[in-house]
C-alpha positions in Angstrom: -4.2 70.7 31.3 -4.8 66.7 29.8 -7.3 64.9 31.4 -5.8 61.5 33.2 -8.0 58.5 34.5 -7.1 55.6 36.4 -10.2 52.7 36.6 -9.8 49.1 38.4 -12.4 46.9 39.6 -13.2 48.4 43.6 -12.5 51.7 44.5 -10.6 50.3 47.3 -7.9 48.6 45.0 -7.3 52.4 43.6 -7.2 54.0 47.3 -4.6 51.4 48.5 -2.7 50.2 45.7 -2.0 53.4 43.0 -2.6 56.3 45.9 0.8 57.8 45.7 0.2 58.1 41.6 -2.5 59.4 41.6 -1.3 62.3 44.1 1.6 62.4 42.1 0.1 63.3 38.6 -2.4 66.1 40.9 0.3 67.6 42.0 1.8 68.3 38.6 -1.1 69.9 37.8 -3.0 67.4 35.8 -7.0 66.8 36.1 -7.8 63.2 37.9 -10.5 60.9 37.5 -11.5 57.5 39.0 -13.3 55.2 37.7 -14.7 52.5 39.9 -17.6 50.5 41.2 -18.6 52.6 44.9 -18.2 50.5 48.0 -16.2 52.1 51.0 -13.2 54.2 49.9 -15.4 55.8 46.4 -15.6 58.8 48.6 -12.1 58.8 50.3 -10.6 59.5 46.3 -12.0 62.4 46.4 -12.1 63.8 49.7 -8.4 62.3 51.1 -7.0 62.2 46.7 -8.4 65.5 46.3 -9.2 63.6 42.8 -12.6 63.1 40.7 -14.7 60.0 40.9 -17.2 58.3 38.6 -19.4 55.1 39.4 -19.6 51.6 36.6 -21.4 48.4 37.8 -19.3 45.8 37.1 -19.9 42.2 37.7 -16.5 41.0 39.6 -17.6 37.3 40.4 -17.4 36.1 36.4 -18.3 36.7 33.5 -22.5 37.7 32.1 -22.5 39.0 28.5 -25.7 41.5 29.8 -24.3 42.9 32.4 -20.4 43.3 31.2 -22.3 45.5 27.9 -23.7 47.5 30.7 -20.3 47.7 31.6 -19.0 48.7 28.6 -21.4 51.2 27.6 -20.6 52.7 31.0 -17.6 53.2 30.2 -18.1 54.5 26.8 -20.7 57.3 28.3 -18.1 58.0 30.7 -15.8 58.9 28.0 -17.9 60.8 26.2 -17.9 63.4 28.6 -14.7 63.0 30.4 -12.4 63.4 27.0 -9.3 61.6 28.7 -6.0 61.8 27.1 -4.7 59.0 28.8 -6.3 56.1 30.5 -4.9 54.0 33.1 -6.3 50.3 33.3 -6.0 48.1 36.0 -8.1 44.8 36.6 -8.6 42.5 34.4 -12.1 43.7 32.9 -10.7 47.2 33.2 -8.3 46.1 31.0 -10.2 45.2 28.5 -13.7 47.3 28.0 -11.5 50.5 29.5 -9.6 49.4 26.0 -12.5 49.7 23.9 -14.4 52.8 25.1 -11.3 54.8 25.8 -10.1 53.9 22.4 -12.9 54.8 20.8 -12.9 58.4 22.1 -8.7 58.6 21.0 -7.1 58.0 24.6 -3.5 57.0 25.0 -4.2 53.6 26.7 -1.8 52.1 29.4 -2.8 48.7 30.9 -1.7 47.1 34.0 -1.5 43.4 34.3 -1.8 43.0 38.4 -1.0 39.4 38.0 -2.7 36.9 36.0 -5.1 35.8 38.7 -8.3 33.0 39.2 -8.9 33.2 35.1 -5.2 32.6 33.7 -4.4 29.9 37.2 -7.8 27.6 35.7 -7.7 25.7 32.9 -11.5 25.8 32.2 -13.9 27.7 29.8 -13.4 31.0 31.6 -9.7 30.8 31.1 -10.5 30.4 27.3 -12.9 33.8 27.5 -10.5 35.9 29.1 -7.3 34.9 26.5 -10.0 35.1 23.5 -10.7 38.8 25.2 -7.4 39.7 25.9 -6.9 38.2 22.3 -9.3 41.4 21.0 -8.8 44.1 23.4 -4.7 44.4 23.9 -3.9 45.6 20.9 -5.6 48.3 20.9 -3.6 49.5 24.4 -0.3 51.5 23.4 1.3 50.1 27.0 0.8 47.2 28.9 2.8 46.8 31.8 3.1 43.2 33.6 4.9 42.8 37.1 6.6 40.1 37.2 8.7 37.6 34.1 6.3 34.6 34.4 3.5 36.7 33.3 5.6 38.9 30.7 6.2 35.2 29.7 2.7 33.9 29.1 1.1 37.1 27.7 3.7 37.5 25.1 4.6 33.1 24.6 0.6 33.0 24.1 0.3 35.9 21.9 -2.4 38.0 24.7 0.0 41.4 24.5 2.9 41.9 21.8 5.9 41.9 24.0 7.2 45.1 21.8 4.2 47.3 24.5 5.2 44.8 27.2 6.8 46.3 29.9 8.1 45.0 33.8 6.8 47.1 36.4 7.8 46.2 40.3 4.1 46.2 41.2 2.7 49.4 42.8 5.7 49.6 45.0 5.5 51.0 48.9 6.8 54.3 50.6 9.8 53.1 52.5 9.3 56.2 54.5 5.8 55.3 56.2 6.3 51.7 56.7 10.3 51.5 58.2 11.6 48.5 60.6 10.1 48.6 64.3 11.9 45.7 65.2 10.4 43.6 68.1 12.9 40.8 69.3 10.6 37.5 68.4 13.4 35.9 71.2 11.4 37.7 74.2 8.1 37.0 73.2 5.9 34.7 71.4 6.6 34.5 67.9 4.1 36.1 65.8 3.2 35.1 61.7 0.7 37.5 60.1 -1.6 36.8 57.0 -2.1 40.6 55.2 -4.6 40.0 52.4 -7.9 39.0 51.1 -9.7 36.1 53.1 -9.8 34.1 49.9 -9.0 30.6 49.1 -6.4 31.4 46.3 -3.7 33.5 49.1 -4.0 29.6 50.5 -4.8 29.9 54.1 -7.0 26.7 53.7 -3.1 25.3 53.7 -2.0 27.7 56.1 -4.2 27.0 58.7 -3.2 23.5 58.7 0.5 23.9 58.4 -0.4 26.2 61.8 -1.4 23.2 63.2 1.4 20.8 62.4 3.4 23.2 64.3 1.4 23.6 67.7 0.8 19.9 67.3 5.1 19.7 67.4 5.0 22.2 70.8 6.2 25.8 69.3 5.0 28.5 71.2 3.8 31.0 68.4 0.7 32.6 67.2 -0.8 33.2 63.9 -2.9 36.7 63.3 -4.8 37.0 59.7 -5.5 40.2 58.8 -7.8 41.2 55.8 -11.4 41.0 54.9 -14.2 38.6 53.2 -14.2 39.6 49.3 -17.8 37.5 48.9 -17.3 39.0 45.1 -14.8 36.9 44.2 -15.7 33.3 43.6 -12.6 32.2 45.9 -13.7 33.3 48.8 -13.9 32.2 53.1 -17.0 32.8 54.0 -16.7 34.5 57.8 -18.4 30.8 59.2 -14.9 28.9 57.9 -13.4 32.4 59.8 -15.2 31.5 63.0 -13.8 27.7 63.0 -10.7 28.9 62.6 -10.1 31.5 65.2 -11.3 28.3 67.8 -7.3 26.7 67.3 -5.6 29.2 71.0 -2.9 29.6 68.0 -4.7 31.8 65.7 -6.5 35.3 65.9 -8.2 37.3 64.0 -7.4 41.2 63.0 -9.8 41.6 60.9 -9.8 44.5 57.8 -7.3 47.7 59.0 -6.6 50.6 57.6 -3.4 51.0 59.4 -1.3 48.3 58.3 1.5 49.4 59.4 0.6 49.0 63.1 -0.5 45.8 62.4 3.2 44.8 60.6 4.8 45.8 63.6 4.0 43.4 66.0 4.4 41.1 63.7 7.2 38.7 63.1 7.6 37.4 60.2 4.9 37.6 57.4 3.1 34.7 55.6 1.5 34.4 51.6 0.9 30.8 50.5 -0.3 32.5 47.3 -1.0 30.0 44.3 0.2 32.7 42.2 0.6 36.7 42.1 1.5 39.9 40.4 4.4 41.6 42.4 2.2 40.5 46.2 2.4 44.4 48.3 1.8 42.3 50.8 5.4 40.9 50.6 6.8 44.6 49.6 5.6 46.4 52.6 6.5 43.5 54.7 10.4 43.9 53.4 9.9 47.2 54.0 9.3 47.0 57.4 11.7 45.3 57.9 10.4 41.4 58.3 11.5 38.2 56.2 8.4 36.8 54.9 7.3 32.7 53.6 5.9 32.4 50.5 5.5 30.0 47.4 7.5 29.1 45.3 5.3 31.1 42.4 5.0 33.4 39.8 5.3 37.4 42.2 6.1 35.6 45.3 9.1 34.2 44.9 10.9 37.4 42.8 10.6 39.3 46.2 12.1 36.2 47.5 15.4 35.0 47.8 15.2 31.3 49.4 17.3 32.3 52.8 18.4 35.7 51.8 14.9 37.7 53.4 12.9 34.7 53.9 12.1 31.1 53.0 10.0 29.4 50.4 8.2 26.6 50.0 6.2 24.7 47.3 2.3 26.0 46.7 -0.8 23.9 47.4 1.0 22.0 50.1 0.5 22.8 54.0 3.3 20.1 54.7 5.9 22.4 53.3 4.5 25.3 53.8 5.2 24.1 58.3 9.0 23.4 56.4 9.8 26.9 55.5 7.9 28.5 58.9 9.7 25.7 61.1 12.8 27.3 59.7 12.4 31.5 60.8 11.1 30.2 64.2 14.7 27.9 64.7 16.4 31.3 63.8 19.3 32.3 65.6 18.9 36.0 67.4 21.5 37.2 65.1 20.8 35.2 62.0 16.5 36.7 62.3 18.5 40.1 63.2 20.6 39.6 59.1 17.2 38.2 57.4 15.6 40.9 58.9 17.9 43.5 57.3 18.1 41.8 53.7 14.9 42.0 53.8 14.3 45.5 54.3 17.5 46.1 51.4 15.9 44.7 48.9 12.9 46.6 48.8 14.6 49.9 49.0 16.9 48.9 45.9 14.4 47.5 43.9 10.3 48.4 45.2 10.2 51.8 46.8 7.3 53.4 45.1 9.4 56.1 43.6 10.4 53.8 41.1 7.1 53.0 39.9 5.8 56.7 39.8 8.6 57.7 37.3 8.0 55.3 35.4 4.0 55.3 35.2 4.7 59.2 34.6 7.2 58.9 32.0 4.6 57.6 30.0 2.9 61.2 29.3 6.8 62.3 27.9 
């Protein structure tokens, strides 16, 4: 039976975002390996999903030539031993070094550009290095999935990926049977905004706190819950010291990380994601599946899920006043209008983002 590899920069990512695809391949009888740095989810990939797992060392904070050479060497050693038939790479360094290593041993390489993150948002030396690495590595990929039309255009127009190898895929999708609406009547309780994601400045959290302050000063009755984890390995990370300052405000509640996000969504009335740029944010897709409207920034990824006034509201990125205005629109919706926007959120996800779409497209690569 053919050997499939899923490779990413954290085990957490593979467990939380690619679990359904991994299970689908295992159910079809394929031998599946996950390759990622060791973290709290590494053992769970094996014990809960039933795949094999191998550790690689990877510096996710930046580009250290010595450390990256070690990463490439480890991948080469693993692929020489595993002899994969197909390699699915996720996240930036895996897309680059994983492509080179897999091709040397004759594997079919399918890369997934899960959003053009900090390295593409900024225009600096690191961004230039990343673009060069993509130009040197992606010609060896057999297919490259990206998650929104803006990323497709950027990759193609900048000749980072041959457009004939590029294909759009709607993120990682969502299990619409697991994520199902539980409509809490916000007009009977304190309205709850919810942020779910890594605690990064690139996610717009500083602007979100400032927007919440504006609403509080205008005497709106609400609370803002923040659910996520501190990602110290990311250059955009916000420290726990800063979070501790935030939760001194009476309208902010820190939930920390959770393995049961369904119950977290179930207690919210609206999700907020004021990110600077996304691929196809799973948070907004999960929120929609739960029948929750969202407030998000008018940036790649977010704007392809949220249609302003239909299943949520859009605001300008890096602009706390614009964000506060969009949050205010949700707060001031009449009961009937709120119910309609919740229903629209669920319908859009059912039509466009069910995980079965992603699984079928992923497996079709092997045909």
